[in-house]
N, C-alpha and C positions, 0 to 999 in steps of 0.2 A: 803195638800189634805188629805182627810180621806182614810183609807185603801180601802173602797169600791170604792171610786172615782179613786184611783190609779189602782185598779184591772180592772175597766171598761175601763180605758184609757191606759193600758199597751202597746197595739200595737202602739198607737199614741206616747207614750213616747219613745218606741224603734225607731220608724221612725224619731222622732225629733233629736235623737242622731247623726244621719247622718254619713257621710263618715269618719269624723275624728275619731269618736268612733269605727267604724268598723276596722280601722287600728290597734287599741289597744287591742281589745278583740274579740275572736272568736264568730261567730254568734250564735253557739249552746249554749255558755255560757250565752249570753244575753237573748236568748229565755227562758232559764230555770231560769233566775234571778227573784227575787220577785219584785213586783211593787215598794217597798221601795227602792230597789237597783237601779232600773231603774230611779226612780224619783231623786235620789241622783246624778246619772250619768248625767241626763239632766240638773239638777241645776248647776252642776260644769261646764258643757259644755256651758251653757248660761252665767255663770259668766265670763268664759274665753272669750267668744265672746264680752261681754260688756266691758272688759278691753282692748280689742284691740284698736289700734289707728284707726282713720278714714281712710277708703280705698278710693282710687281714681281709677275710671275705665277709661281706655283709649282704644280707638278703632283704628283699622288699615284698610287700603285699601285692605289688604290681608285676611280679615275676622277674625282676631284675636281680642279677648277681653283680655286686659292686666290689671291686678289688682296690684296696688302699695300701699305701706304703705305711706301715705301722710306726716308723720312726718320724716321718714328716706329716702324716695325715693327708698327704696328697693323693688324689684319685689316680689310679693306674689304668683302670679299665672298667667299662660297663658292658655287661653281657645281657642281652634279651634272652633269658634262660628258659622261662616257662610262660604258659598262657594264663596260669593262675598264680596266686600268691605262693611264695616259697616258704616252706615251713621249717626247713633244716638245711644246714650246709656242713660238710665234713671234708677234711683233707686226708688223703691216704698217708700212711706212715712214711713212705719214701718220698712224699711230696710231688709225685708225678701226676696225681689225679685229684680232682675235686668232685664230690658227689652232692647233688641237691635233691630235695624232695619237695613236692608241691601239691596244692589243692587241685591241680589239673589231672590227677590220677596217675602221675608219672614220677619216677625218680630218674635223674640223668647223671651220667658220668662224663666228666670234662677233662681234656688235656690241660694240665696246670700251667703249661707254658703258653700255648696258643689259645686256650679256652674254646677249642673246637669240641663240639659234642661228639663223644665217642660211642655212646649207647644210650638209648631211651628205654627205660625199664617200666613196662606197663602193669598197672593194677586196675582193679574194678572200683576202687574208692580212693578218696583223697589219701595221699601218702604223707604221713606225719613226721617220720624220722628215718634217718639213714646213717649207717656206721660201717667203717672199714674194719676188717679183722686185722689185729696186729700180729697174730701168729700165722694164719693162713692168708698171706698177702695177696691171694688171687681171688678173694671173695669180698662182697659187700652185702650187708643186710638192709632191708627196708621194711617198714611196717605201716599199716593203714589204720584209719579211724575205725574200720570195721573189725579190727582184731586179727588181721592176717599179717604174718611175717614171711618174707621171701628172702632166700639167700641166692645171690647171683654170682656167676662167673664174670669177673671184670674184663677178661680178655675178649669174650664173644657176646656178652650180654644175656647168656642163657640162664634161665631159672633152674637152680640145682635142687632146691628144696622149698616146700611151702609148709609153714607151721600155722595151723588154725587153732587159735586160742583167744583169750581175752587180753591180747597184748595191746599196748598203747605206745610204747617206746622200745628201743632196742639198744643194747650196748654189749660189746664183747668183753670177756674177762681179760685182765692184763697178761695172764699166762695160762698154761695148761695144768698148773698145779692146783690140787684141791685143798681146801682149807678144813 
């Protein structure tokens, strides 16, 4: 990135460093850091993230989201994700988000690095399933036991469309080609 581009995006770079970085450096030091320093920090953080082994997300009937290292089986993180049992978990195709659905009438979107809850998506009934679109990567769908499917904007958590039918689960087609 050029110096101007880095300066324009310093806030985004700081935000991208996330929780792991905050543990290692005081916030005031980061705020005063040059955009070159922030860019280097983010680059190192992303390299570390890319070197990690594949993570496996496991959910429980007690509302916990458990993250494991799939190579070693070691526990990486436990998230108190929902008040009710979790019924489904899905990773976004770019790996930046995790979605969960629950018997507590919500679906939630999580930052896949920090596991901070980004959005809570409210329903009137237990949410049984959740799936990210692989073509329109700005949306996620969720469906309830009552037969309602909602399509959500992942950036702001707004409901874009509601489909009322006898749905029980949801899945996106792998492409926009018809068969």
